[in-house]
C-alpha positions as protocol buffer text, in pm:
chain_id: "A"
residue {
  index: 1
  type: MET
  ca { x: 4801 y: 9897 z: 5822 }
}
residue {
  index: 2
  type: ASN
  ca { x: 5094 y: 9978 z: 5595 }
}
residue {
  index: 3
  type: ILE
  ca { x: 4992 y: 10187 z: 5293 }
}
residue {
  index: 4
  type: ASP
  ca { x: 5256 y: 10118 z: 5031 }
}
residue {
  index: 5
  type: ASP
  ca { x: 5366 y: 10367 z: 4766 }
}
residue {
  index: 6
  type: SER
  ca { x: 5196 y: 10192 z: 4474 }
}
residue {
  index: 7
  type: PHE
  ca { x: 4859 y: 10193 z: 4650 }
}
residue {
  index: 8
  type: ARG
  ca { x: 4906 y: 10554 z: 4754 }
}
residue {
  index: 9
  type: THR
  ca { x: 4987 y: 10662 z: 4398 }
}
residue {
  index: 10
  type: ARG
  ca { x: 4703 y: 10466 z: 4239 }
}
residue {
  index: 11
  type: LEU
  ca { x: 4452 y: 10601 z: 4489 }
}
residue {
  index: 12
  type: SER
  ca { x: 4565 y: 10961 z: 4438 }
}
residue {
  index: 13
  type: GLU
  ca { x: 4535 y: 10925 z: 4061 }
}
residue {
  index: 14
  type: THR
  ca { x: 4193 y: 10760 z: 4085 }
}
residue {
  index: 15
  type: PHE
  ca { x: 4057 y: 11054 z: 4284 }
}
residue {
  index: 16
  type: ARG
  ca { x: 4234 y: 11324 z: 4083 }
}
residue {
  index: 17
  type: PRO
  ca { x: 3953 y: 11378 z: 3824 }
}
residue {
  index: 18
  type: LEU
  ca { x: 3712 y: 11443 z: 4112 }
}
residue {
  index: 19
  type: ASN
  ca { x: 3909 y: 11756 z: 4198 }
}
residue {
  index: 20
  type: ARG
  ca { x: 3813 y: 11927 z: 3873 }
}
residue {
  index: 21
  type: ILE
  ca { x: 3439 y: 11941 z: 3935 }
}
residue {
  index: 22
  type: SER
  ca { x: 3213 y: 12030 z: 4225 }
}
residue {
  index: 23
  type: ALA
  ca { x: 3188 y: 11765 z: 4495 }
}
residue {
  index: 24
  type: SER
  ca { x: 2815 y: 11720 z: 4439 }
}
residue {
  index: 25
  type: GLY
  ca { x: 2859 y: 11709 z: 4062 }
}
residue {
  index: 26
  type: ALA
  ca { x: 3117 y: 11431 z: 4097 }
}
residue {
  index: 27
  type: LEU
  ca { x: 2857 y: 11179 z: 4211 }
}
residue {
  index: 28
  type: PRO
  ca { x: 2752 y: 10962 z: 3916 }
}
residue {
  index: 29
  type: PRO
  ca { x: 2403 y: 10809 z: 3879 }
}
residue {
  index: 30
  type: ALA
  ca { x: 2304 y: 10496 z: 4068 }
}
residue {
  index: 31
  type: ALA
  ca { x: 2451 y: 10168 z: 3937 }
}
residue {
  index: 32
  type: THR
  ca { x: 2708 y: 10347 z: 3719 }
}
residue {
  index: 33
  type: LEU
  ca { x: 2976 y: 10077 z: 3755 }
}
residue {
  index: 34
  type: THR
  ca { x: 2726 y: 9791 z: 3743 }
}
residue {
  index: 35
  type: ASN
  ca { x: 2574 y: 9920 z: 3421 }
}
residue {
  index: 36
  type: PHE
  ca { x: 2914 y: 10001 z: 3270 }
}
residue {
  index: 37
  type: PHE
  ca { x: 3041 y: 9646 z: 3316 }
}
residue {
  index: 38
  type: ALA
  ca { x: 2708 y: 9499 z: 3204 }
}
residue {
  index: 39
  type: VAL
  ca { x: 2762 y: 9668 z: 2869 }
}
residue {
  index: 40
  type: THR
  ca { x: 3138 y: 9627 z: 2829 }
}
residue {
  index: 41
  type: PHE
  ca { x: 3216 y: 9286 z: 2975 }
}
residue {
  index: 42
  type: ARG
  ca { x: 3184 y: 8977 z: 2757 }
}
residue {
  index: 43
  type: LYS
  ca { x: 3261 y: 8617 z: 2844 }
}
residue {
  index: 44
  type: GLY
  ca { x: 3627 y: 8542 z: 2787 }
}
residue {
  index: 45
  type: MET
  ca { x: 3731 y: 8907 z: 2795 }
}
residue {
  index: 46
  type: LEU
  ca { x: 4064 y: 8954 z: 2974 }
}
residue {
  index: 47
  type: SER
  ca { x: 4081 y: 9333 z: 3000 }
}
residue {
  index: 48
  type: HIS
  ca { x: 3917 y: 9660 z: 2901 }
}
residue {
  index: 49
  type: ALA
  ca { x: 4060 y: 10013 z: 2878 }
}
residue {
  index: 50
  type: LEU
  ca { x: 3915 y: 10294 z: 3091 }
}
residue {
  index: 51
  type: ILE
  ca { x: 3962 y: 10669 z: 3077 }
}
residue {
  index: 52
  type: PRO
  ca { x: 4038 y: 10855 z: 3404 }
}
residue {
  index: 53
  type: LYS
  ca { x: 3677 y: 10968 z: 3451 }
}
residue {
  index: 54
  type: GLN
  ca { x: 3555 y: 10607 z: 3433 }
}
residue {
  index: 55
  type: ALA
  ca { x: 3829 y: 10497 z: 3674 }
}
residue {
  index: 56
  type: SER
  ca { x: 3719 y: 10767 z: 3921 }
}
residue {
  index: 57
  type: HIS
  ca { x: 3390 y: 10580 z: 3960 }
}
residue {
  index: 58
  type: PHE
  ca { x: 3578 y: 10328 z: 4173 }
}
residue {
  index: 59
  type: GLY
  ca { x: 3656 y: 10616 z: 4409 }
}
residue {
  index: 60
  type: THR
  ca { x: 3302 y: 10754 z: 4420 }
}
residue {
  index: 61
  type: ALA
  ca { x: 3164 y: 10402 z: 4463 }
}
residue {
  index: 62
  type: ALA
  ca { x: 3398 y: 10347 z: 4757 }
}
residue {
  index: 63
  type: VAL
  ca { x: 3297 y: 10670 z: 4929 }
}
residue {
  index: 64
  type: GLU
  ca { x: 2925 y: 10615 z: 4869 }
}
residue {
  index: 65
  type: ILE
  ca { x: 2931 y: 10261 z: 5010 }
}
residue {
  index: 66
  type: TRP
  ca { x: 3134 y: 10386 z: 5308 }
}
residue {
  index: 67
  type: GLN
  ca { x: 2866 y: 10647 z: 5377 }
}
residue {
  index: 68
  type: ARG
  ca { x: 2619 y: 10357 z: 5372 }
}
residue {
  index: 69
  type: SER
  ca { x: 2842 y: 10200 z: 5640 }
}
residue {
  index: 70
  type: VAL
  ca { x: 2821 y: 10514 z: 5854 }
}
residue {
  index: 71
  type: HIS
  ca { x: 2444 y: 10527 z: 5807 }
}
residue {
  index: 72
  type: SER
  ca { x: 2406 y: 10159 z: 5903 }
}
residue {
  index: 73
  type: PHE
  ca { x: 2619 y: 10214 z: 6212 }
}
residue {
  index: 74
  type: LEU
  ca { x: 2391 y: 10496 z: 6326 }
}
residue {
  index: 75
  type: ILE
  ca { x: 2087 y: 10273 z: 6268 }
}
residue {
  index: 76
  type: SER
  ca { x: 2253 y: 10001 z: 6475 }
}
residue {
  index: 77
  type: ALA
  ca { x: 2332 y: 10244 z: 6757 }
}
residue {
  index: 78
  type: SER
  ca { x: 1974 y: 10372 z: 6760 }
}
residue {
  index: 79
  type: LEU
  ca { x: 1836 y: 10016 z: 6783 }
}
residue {
  index: 80
  type: THR
  ca { x: 2067 y: 9901 z: 7064 }
}
residue {
  index: 81
  type: ASN
  ca { x: 1791 y: 9872 z: 7322 }
}
residue {
  index: 82
  type: ALA
  ca { x: 1484 y: 9873 z: 7098 }
}
residue {
  index: 83
  type: SER
  ca { x: 1589 y: 9563 z: 6902 }
}
residue {
  index: 84
  type: PRO
  ca { x: 1919 y: 9386 z: 6980 }
}
residue {
  index: 85
  type: ILE
  ca { x: 1862 y: 9155 z: 6682 }
}
residue {
  index: 86
  type: TRP
  ca { x: 1840 y: 9435 z: 6427 }
}
residue {
  index: 87
  type: ALA
  ca { x: 2108 y: 9637 z: 6604 }
}
residue {
  index: 88
  type: SER
  ca { x: 2330 y: 9334 z: 6542 }
}
residue {
  index: 89
  type: VAL
  ca { x: 2225 y: 9290 z: 6178 }
}
residue {
  index: 90
  type: SER
  ca { x: 2259 y: 9658 z: 6084 }
}
residue {
  index: 91
  type: GLY
  ca { x: 2592 y: 9668 z: 6268 }
}
residue {
  index: 92
  type: TYR
  ca { x: 2713 y: 9379 z: 6053 }
}
residue {
  index: 93
  type: TYR
  ca { x: 2611 y: 9562 z: 5737 }
}
residue {
  index: 94
  type: SER
  ca { x: 2807 y: 9863 z: 5857 }
}
residue {
  index: 95
  type: SER
  ca { x: 3116 y: 9640 z: 5868 }
}
residue {
  index: 96
  type: HIS
  ca { x: 3043 y: 9485 z: 5531 }
}
residue {
  index: 97
  type: TYR
  ca { x: 2999 y: 9821 z: 5360 }
}
residue {
  index: 98
  type: SER
  ca { x: 3330 y: 9946 z: 5501 }
}
residue {
  index: 99
  type: VAL
  ca { x: 3510 y: 9635 z: 5377 }
}
residue {
  index: 100
  type: ARG
  ca { x: 3345 y: 9661 z: 5034 }
}
residue {
  index: 101
  type: GLY
  ca { x: 3447 y: 10029 z: 5020 }
}
residue {
  index: 102
  type: ILE
  ca { x: 3809 y: 9936 z: 5094 }
}
residue {
  index: 103
  type: ALA
  ca { x: 3793 y: 9672 z: 4820 }
}
residue {
  index: 104
  type: HIS
  ca { x: 3685 y: 9945 z: 4576 }
}
residue {
  index: 105
  type: LEU
  ca { x: 3976 y: 10161 z: 4693 }
}
residue {
  index: 106
  type: LEU
  ca { x: 4204 y: 9867 z: 4612 }
}
residue {
  index: 107
  type: GLY
  ca { x: 4052 y: 9865 z: 4264 }
}
residue {
  index: 108
  type: TYR
  ca { x: 3815 y: 9567 z: 4293 }
}
residue {
  index: 109
  type: PHE
  ca { x: 3455 y: 9548 z: 4173 }
}
residue {
  index: 110
  type: TYR
  ca { x: 3264 y: 9220 z: 4178 }
}
residue {
  index: 111
  type: LEU
  ca { x: 3040 y: 9143 z: 3880 }
}
residue {
  index: 112
  type: PHE
  ca { x: 2800 y: 8923 z: 4074 }
}
residue {
  index: 113
  type: LYS
  ca { x: 2593 y: 8788 z: 3785 }
}
residue {
  index: 114
  type: ARG
  ca { x: 2909 y: 8704 z: 3589 }
}
residue {
  index: 115
  type: GLN
  ca { x: 3099 y: 8559 z: 3888 }
}
residue {
  index: 116
  type: THR
  ca { x: 3391 y: 8776 z: 3780 }
}
residue {
  index: 117
  type: VAL
  ca { x: 3612 y: 9028 z: 3959 }
}
residue {
  index: 118
  type: ALA
  ca { x: 3717 y: 9346 z: 3776 }
}
residue {
  index: 119
  type: ARG
  ca { x: 4053 y: 9488 z: 3890 }
}
residue {
  index: 120
  type: LEU
  ca { x: 4144 y: 9847 z: 3810 }
}
residue {
  index: 121
  type: GLU
  ca { x: 4510 y: 9901 z: 3723 }
}
residue {
  index: 122
  type: PRO
  ca { x: 4711 y: 10192 z: 3577 }
}
residue {
  index: 123
  type: GLY
  ca { x: 4743 y: 10169 z: 3201 }
}
residue {
  index: 124
  type: PRO
  ca { x: 4956 y: 10343 z: 2935 }
}
residue {
  index: 125
  type: ARG
  ca { x: 4952 y: 10718 z: 2872 }
}
residue {
  index: 126
  type: GLY
  ca { x: 4767 y: 10807 z: 3190 }
}
residue {
  index: 127
  type: GLY
  ca { x: 4479 y: 10570 z: 3120 }
}
residue {
  index: 128
  type: TYR
  ca { x: 4358 y: 10264 z: 3309 }
}
residue {
  index: 129
  type: THR
  ca { x: 4295 y: 9900 z: 3239 }
}
residue {
  index: 130
  type: CYS
  ca { x: 4040 y: 9673 z: 3400 }
}
residue {
  index: 131
  type: SER
  ca { x: 4156 y: 9314 z: 3408 }
}
residue {
  index: 132
  type: PHE
  ca { x: 3897 y: 9042 z: 3462 }
}
residue {
  index: 133
  type: MET
  ca { x: 3950 y: 8730 z: 3666 }
}
residue {
  index: 134
  type: GLY
  ca { x: 3724 y: 8452 z: 3778 }
}
residue {
  index: 135
  type: LYS
  ca { x: 3624 y: 8406 z: 4138 }
}
residue {
  index: 136
  type: PRO
  ca { x: 3940 y: 8378 z: 4350 }
}
residue {
  index: 137
  type: LYS
  ca { x: 4023 y: 8027 z: 4468 }
}
residue {
  index: 138
  type: ASN
  ca { x: 3902 y: 7920 z: 4812 }
}
residue {
  index: 139
  type: ILE
  ca { x: 3662 y: 8214 z: 4846 }
}
residue {
  index: 140
  type: PRO
  ca { x: 3286 y: 8137 z: 4833 }
}
residue {
  index: 141
  type: SER
  ca { x: 3106 y: 8316 z: 4550 }
}
residue {
  index: 142
  type: GLY
  ca { x: 2877 y: 8534 z: 4762 }
}
residue {
  index: 143
  type: GLU
  ca { x: 2946 y: 8908 z: 4768 }
}
residue {
  index: 144
  type: HIS
  ca { x: 2985 y: 8897 z: 5146 }
}
residue {
  index: 145
  type: GLN
  ca { x: 3285 y: 8665 z: 5112 }
}
residue {
  index: 146
  type: ILE
  ca { x: 3439 y: 8792 z: 4788 }
}
residue {
  index: 147
  type: TYR
  ca { x: 3500 y: 9149 z: 4902 }
}
residue {
  index: 148
  type: TRP
  ca { x: 3623 y: 9044 z: 5247 }
}
residue {
  index: 149
  type: GLY
  ca { x: 3853 y: 8782 z: 5097 }
}
residue {
  index: 150
  type: LEU
  ca { x: 4001 y: 9024 z: 4844 }
}
residue {
  index: 151
  type: VAL
  ca { x: 4077 y: 9279 z: 5115 }
}
residue {
  index: 152
  type: LYS
  ca { x: 4223 y: 9022 z: 5356 }
}
residue {
  index: 153
  type: ARG
  ca { x: 4451 y: 8877 z: 5087 }
}
residue {
  index: 154
  type: ASP
  ca { x: 4596 y: 9217 z: 5000 }
}
residue {
  index: 155
  type: SER
  ca { x: 4937 y: 9276 z: 5158 }
}
residue {
  index: 156
  type: ILE
  ca { x: 4816 y: 9599 z: 5319 }
}
residue {
  index: 157
  type: PHE
  ca { x: 4551 y: 9419 z: 5525 }
}
residue {
  index: 158
  type: ALA
  ca { x: 4678 y: 9061 z: 5552 }
}
residue {
  index: 159
  type: ALA
  ca { x: 4820 y: 9111 z: 5902 }
}
residue {
  index: 160
  type: ASP
  ca { x: 4547 y: 9346 z: 6025 }
}
residue {
  index: 161
  type: PRO
  ca { x: 4318 y: 9162 z: 6274 }
}
residue {
  index: 162
  type: LEU
  ca { x: 4040 y: 9415 z: 6212 }
}
residue {
  index: 163
  type: PHE
  ca { x: 3984 y: 9248 z: 5876 }
}
residue {
  index: 164
  type: THR
  ca { x: 3907 y: 8877 z: 5834 }
}
residue {
  index: 165
  type: GLU
  ca { x: 3812 y: 8627 z: 5562 }
}
residue {
  index: 166
  type: ASN
  ca { x: 3461 y: 8643 z: 5713 }
}
residue {
  index: 167
  type: LYS
  ca { x: 3397 y: 8269 z: 5677 }
}
residue {
  index: 168
  type: PRO
  ca { x: 3035 y: 8207 z: 5782 }
}
residue {
  index: 169
  type: ASP
  ca { x: 3087 y: 7846 z: 5892 }
}
residue {
  index: 170
  type: VAL
  ca { x: 3302 y: 7928 z: 6198 }
}
residue {
  index: 171
  type: ASP
  ca { x: 3185 y: 8063 z: 6532 }
}
residue {
  index: 172
  type: GLU
  ca { x: 3400 y: 8377 z: 6532 }
}
residue {
  index: 173
  type: SER
  ca { x: 3266 y: 8538 z: 6214 }
}
residue {
  index: 174
  type: ASP
  ca { x: 3079 y: 8856 z: 6128 }
}
residue {
  index: 175
  type: ALA
  ca { x: 2880 y: 8681 z: 5853 }
}
residue {
  index: 176
  type: GLY
  ca { x: 2813 y: 8374 z: 6067 }
}
residue {
  index: 177
  type: HIS
  ca { x: 2686 y: 8595 z: 6346 }
}
residue {
  index: 178
  type: ARG
  ca { x: 2460 y: 8782 z: 6101 }
}
residue {
  index: 179
  type: ASN
  ca { x: 2332 y: 8453 z: 5957 }
}
residue {
  index: 180
  type: PHE
  ca { x: 2241 y: 8339 z: 6307 }
}
residue {
  index: 181
  type: ALA
  ca { x: 2021 y: 8647 z: 6347 }
}
residue {
  index: 182
  type: ASN
  ca { x: 1858 y: 8597 z: 6007 }
}
residue {
  index: 183
  type: TYR
  ca { x: 1802 y: 8222 z: 5985 }
}
residue {
  index: 184
  type: ILE
  ca { x: 1821 y: 8045 z: 6324 }
}
residue {
  index: 185
  type: ASP
  ca { x: 1493 y: 7942 z: 6490 }
}
residue {
  index: 186
  type: HIS
  ca { x: 1392 y: 8018 z: 6850 }
}
residue {
  index: 187
  type: ILE
  ca { x: 1603 y: 8326 z: 6917 }
}
residue {
  index: 188
  type: TYR
  ca { x: 1372 y: 8492 z: 7174 }
}
residue {
  index: 189
  type: ARG
  ca { x: 1543 y: 8832 z: 7177 }
}
residue {
  index: 190
  type: TYR
  ca { x: 1246 y: 9068 z: 7173 }
}
residue {
  index: 191
  type: PRO
  ca { x: 1247 y: 9335 z: 7446 }
}
residue {
  index: 192
  type: ILE
  ca { x: 954 y: 9566 z: 7506 }
}
residue {
  index: 193
  type: PHE
  ca { x: 973 y: 9814 z: 7220 }
}
residue {
  index: 194
  type: HIS
  ca { x: 1074 y: 10169 z: 7308 }
}
residue {
  index: 195
  type: PRO
  ca { x: 1058 y: 10459 z: 7059 }
}
residue {
  index: 196
  type: LEU
  ca { x: 1395 y: 10561 z: 6922 }
}
residue {
  index: 197
  type: ASP
  ca { x: 1568 y: 10827 z: 7127 }
}
residue {
  index: 198
  type: GLU
  ca { x: 1811 y: 11077 z: 6971 }
}
residue {
  index: 199
  type: ASN
  ca { x: 1998 y: 11136 z: 7297 }
}
residue {
  index: 200
  type: ALA
  ca { x: 2027 y: 10763 z: 7356 }
}
residue {
  index: 201
  type: MET
  ca { x: 2181 y: 10721 z: 7009 }
}
residue {
  index: 202
  type: LYS
  ca { x: 2434 y: 10998 z: 7071 }
}
residue {
  index: 203
  type: THR
  ca { x: 2523 y: 10841 z: 7405 }
}
residue {
  index: 204
  type: ARG
  ca { x: 2565 y: 10499 z: 7245 }
}
residue {
  index: 205
  type: VAL
  ca { x: 2791 y: 10624 z: 6964 }
}
residue {
  index: 206
  type: ASP
  ca { x: 3005 y: 10811 z: 7215 }
}
residue {
  index: 207
  type: HIS
  ca { x: 3028 y: 10500 z: 7433 }
}
residue {
  index: 208
  type: ILE
  ca { x: 3139 y: 10279 z: 7143 }
}
residue {
  index: 209
  type: SER
  ca { x: 3396 y: 10532 z: 7022 }
}
residue {
  index: 210
  type: LYS
  ca { x: 3565 y: 10537 z: 7363 }
}
residue {
  index: 211
  type: ILE
  ca { x: 3606 y: 10163 z: 7412 }
}
residue {
  index: 212
  type: GLU
  ca { x: 3970 y: 10059 z: 7393 }
}
residue {
  index: 213
  type: ILE
  ca { x: 4060 y: 9756 z: 7183 }
}
residue {
  index: 214
  type: GLU
  ca { x: 4364 y: 9582 z: 7319 }
}
residue {
  index: 215
  type: ASP
  ca { x: 4680 y: 9575 z: 7113 }
}
residue {
  index: 216
  type: PRO
  ca { x: 4642 y: 9297 z: 6851 }
}
residue {
  index: 217
  type: ARG
  ca { x: 4979 y: 9157 z: 6961 }
}
residue {
  index: 218
  type: ASP
  ca { x: 4829 y: 9070 z: 7301 }
}
residue {
  index: 219
  type: PRO
  ca { x: 4715 y: 8713 z: 7369 }
}
residue {
  index: 220
  type: ASP
  ca { x: 4346 y: 8806 z: 7357 }
}
residue {
  index: 221
  type: PRO
  ca { x: 4204 y: 8804 z: 7002 }
}
residue {
  index: 222
  type: PRO
  ca { x: 4031 y: 9110 z: 6850 }
}
residue {
  index: 223
  type: PRO
  ca { x: 3661 y: 9136 z: 6934 }
}
residue {
  index: 224
  type: ILE
  ca { x: 3509 y: 8964 z: 6630 }
}
residue {
  index: 225
  type: PRO
  ca { x: 3139 y: 8887 z: 6698 }
}
residue {
  index: 226
  type: ARG
  ca { x: 3063 y: 8528 z: 6800 }
}
residue {
  index: 227
  type: LYS
  ca { x: 2750 y: 8324 z: 6745 }
}
residue {
  index: 228
  type: ASP
  ca { x: 2775 y: 8177 z: 7094 }
}
residue {
  index: 229
  type: ARG
  ca { x: 2746 y: 8531 z: 7234 }
}
residue {
  index: 230
  type: PHE
  ca { x: 2456 y: 8640 z: 7013 }
}
residue {
  index: 231
  type: PRO
  ca { x: 2338 y: 8915 z: 6980 }
}
residue {
  index: 232
  type: ASP
  ca { x: 2685 y: 9038 z: 7090 }
}
residue {
  index: 233
  type: VAL
  ca { x: 2577 y: 9392 z: 7003 }
}
residue {
  index: 234
  type: GLU
  ca { x: 2868 y: 9574 z: 7163 }
}
residue {
  index: 235
  type: ARG
  ca { x: 3128 y: 9370 z: 6974 }
}
residue {
  index: 236
  type: VAL
  ca { x: 2936 y: 9407 z: 6647 }
}
residue {
  index: 237
  type: GLN
  ca { x: 2920 y: 9783 z: 6688 }
}
residue {
  index: 238
  type: LEU
  ca { x: 3275 y: 9818 z: 6816 }
}
residue {
  index: 239
  type: ILE
  ca { x: 3436 y: 9633 z: 6528 }
}
residue {
  index: 240
  type: ALA
  ca { x: 3208 y: 9806 z: 6272 }
}
residue {
  index: 241
  type: TYR
  ca { x: 3305 y: 10145 z: 6413 }
}
residue {
  index: 242
  type: HIS
  ca { x: 3677 y: 10070 z: 6391 }
}
residue {
  index: 243
  type: ARG
  ca { x: 3643 y: 9950 z: 6034 }
}
residue {
  index: 244
  type: LEU
  ca { x: 3459 y: 10258 z: 5914 }
}
residue {
  index: 245
  type: VAL
  ca { x: 3716 y: 10477 z: 6086 }
}
residue {
  index: 246
  type: SER
  ca { x: 3992 y: 10275 z: 5914 }
}
residue {
  index: 247
  type: PHE
  ca { x: 3841 y: 10356 z: 5573 }
}
residue {
  index: 248
  type: ARG
  ca { x: 3830 y: 10725 z: 5661 }
}
residue {
  index: 249
  type: LYS
  ca { x: 4190 y: 10722 z: 5785 }
}
residue {
  index: 250
  type: ILE
  ca { x: 4314 y: 10564 z: 5460 }
}
residue {
  index: 251
  type: LEU
  ca { x: 4175 y: 10845 z: 5247 }
}
residue {
  index: 252
  type: ASP
  ca { x: 4275 y: 11111 z: 5499 }
}
residue {
  index: 253
  type: GLU
  ca { x: 4633 y: 10986 z: 5490 }
}
residue {
  index: 254
  type: VAL
  ca { x: 4654 y: 10949 z: 5113 }
}
residue {
  index: 255
  type: LEU
  ca { x: 4454 y: 11252 z: 5001 }
}
residue {
  index: 256
  type: ALA
  ca { x: 4506 y: 11478 z: 5304 }
}
residue {
  index: 257
  type: ASP
  ca { x: 4334 y: 11810 z: 5227 }
}
residue {
  index: 258
  type: SER
  ca { x: 4413 y: 11799 z: 4857 }
}
residue {
  index: 259
  type: ASN
  ca { x: 4094 y: 11646 z: 4719 }
}
residue {
  index: 260
  type: ARG
  ca { x: 3776 y: 11852 z: 4702 }
}
residue {
  index: 261
  type: PHE
  ca { x: 3546 y: 11552 z: 4670 }
}
residue {
  index: 262
  type: TRP
  ca { x: 3679 y: 11373 z: 4977 }
}
residue {
  index: 263
  type: ASN
  ca { x: 3695 y: 11694 z: 5183 }
}
residue {
  index: 264
  type: VAL
  ca { x: 3319 y: 11734 z: 5135 }
}
residue {
  index: 265
  type: HIS
  ca { x: 3211 y: 11374 z: 5176 }
}
residue {
  index: 266
  type: ARG
  ca { x: 3437 y: 11263 z: 5464 }
}
residue {
  index: 267
  type: ASN
  ca { x: 3186 y: 11416 z: 5709 }
}
residue {
  index: 268
  type: PRO
  ca { x: 2840 y: 11294 z: 5598 }
}
residue {
  index: 269
  type: SER
  ca { x: 2576 y: 11555 z: 5676 }
}
residue {
  index: 270
  type: PHE
  ca { x: 2339 y: 11292 z: 5817 }
}
residue {
  index: 271
  type: ALA
  ca { x: 2598 y: 11199 z: 6081 }
}
residue {
  index: 272
  type: THR
  ca { x: 2662 y: 11556 z: 6198 }
}
residue {
  index: 273
  type: GLY
  ca { x: 2606 y: 11585 z: 6570 }
}
residue {
  index: 274
  type: PHE
  ca { x: 2611 y: 11209 z: 6623 }
}
residue {
  index: 275
  type: MET
  ca { x: 2971 y: 11107 z: 6565 }
}
residue {
  index: 276
  type: ASN
  ca { x: 3314 y: 11259 z: 6512 }
}
residue {
  index: 277
  type: PHE
  ca { x: 3502 y: 10940 z: 6417 }
}
residue {
  index: 278
  type: GLN
  ca { x: 3717 y: 10950 z: 6728 }
}
residue {
  index: 279
  type: LEU
  ca { x: 3893 y: 10642 z: 6868 }
}
residue {
  index: 280
  type: ALA
  ca { x: 4001 y: 10560 z: 7220 }
}
residue {
  index: 281
  type: GLU
  ca { x: 4347 y: 10716 z: 7250 }
}
residue {
  index: 282
  type: ARG
  ca { x: 4522 y: 10407 z: 7382 }
}
residue {
  index: 283
  type: SER
  ca { x: 4359 y: 10162 z: 7143 }
}
residue {
  index: 284
  type: GLY
  ca { x: 4600 y: 9925 z: 6973 }
}
residue {
  index: 285
  type: PHE
  ca { x: 4403 y: 9974 z: 6651 }
}
residue {
  index: 286
  type: ALA
  ca { x: 4396 y: 10354 z: 6664 }
}
C-alpha cells in the first residue's frame, strides 16, 4: 500500500475539524451523510459545496463503519465453533465494513437509492466540493460491489492483493462465499450448539492474529475465501482481520498522534482485552 501525498493531505484536512471538539462530541447523529445527500442531491446535479465540518462526516463515517468491522470480527471469532455458518457470514461483514470504511477515507459515499456515487474533493478557499457520478462502469450496482470496486480501482490499492473487486460470480470471492452461506440449499453445517465462551474468543483472535500470510509476490495467491471450501472460516477471519488492521494502519500513518478523535476511537472500548491489532511479524502483508 503506497499512500501518496495527495491522499495524505486530503485525509489530514478531512479529520482536522475533529481536533477542535471532544472525541465523543465529534460523532454526528445516525444517518448524517445519508440524510444530508437526501436533501441536497437532485437528479442531474454535478457537484455541491461542503464546509469543513460537513466534509469531516466522511471521516467519522469511516471510523464508525470500521468499528462495526471490528465488532463483526469479534462476533465471528466467538461463533467459530458454535456456528461455522454465521462465523463465516459475520466474518465477511467484517471485511465489507473495512472496505467501505476505506472507501469513505478515499472520499466516496454511495447514494444507494439514487444509484450515484458522491466523491469528496478539496475546493476553493479551504472548502470542499462533492462531485456526483453515476455508477462506475463494469461494477454491479449493489453496495457490496460498489465500495469494493471503488477501492480496488484506486491507485493506492490496485496492486494490493488484500483488496479485490469482490465479484460474486467467481469461486474465489468474499461476496460469493457469503452468498453461498445465505442462499444455497442443503448446507448441513450445524454442530451441537455450545454457549459462547469468552476465553475461547480470546484464544481464537490471538490465533488468527499470529497466522502468517505469505508474501503476495509468491506463487500462492492470498487467502481469499472460496465457495468450494465453505465455510472456510479461518480464511474468512484471517483476511477480515488483515483488512481491518490495514484501515487502522492508514490512519495511524497519516494522522499519527496528532488527531484527538482518532486517538480515542482507534482502540474501541468493546474490543479491549480481546485484540491488540497485532500481525504476524513475518507476514508479507504486515
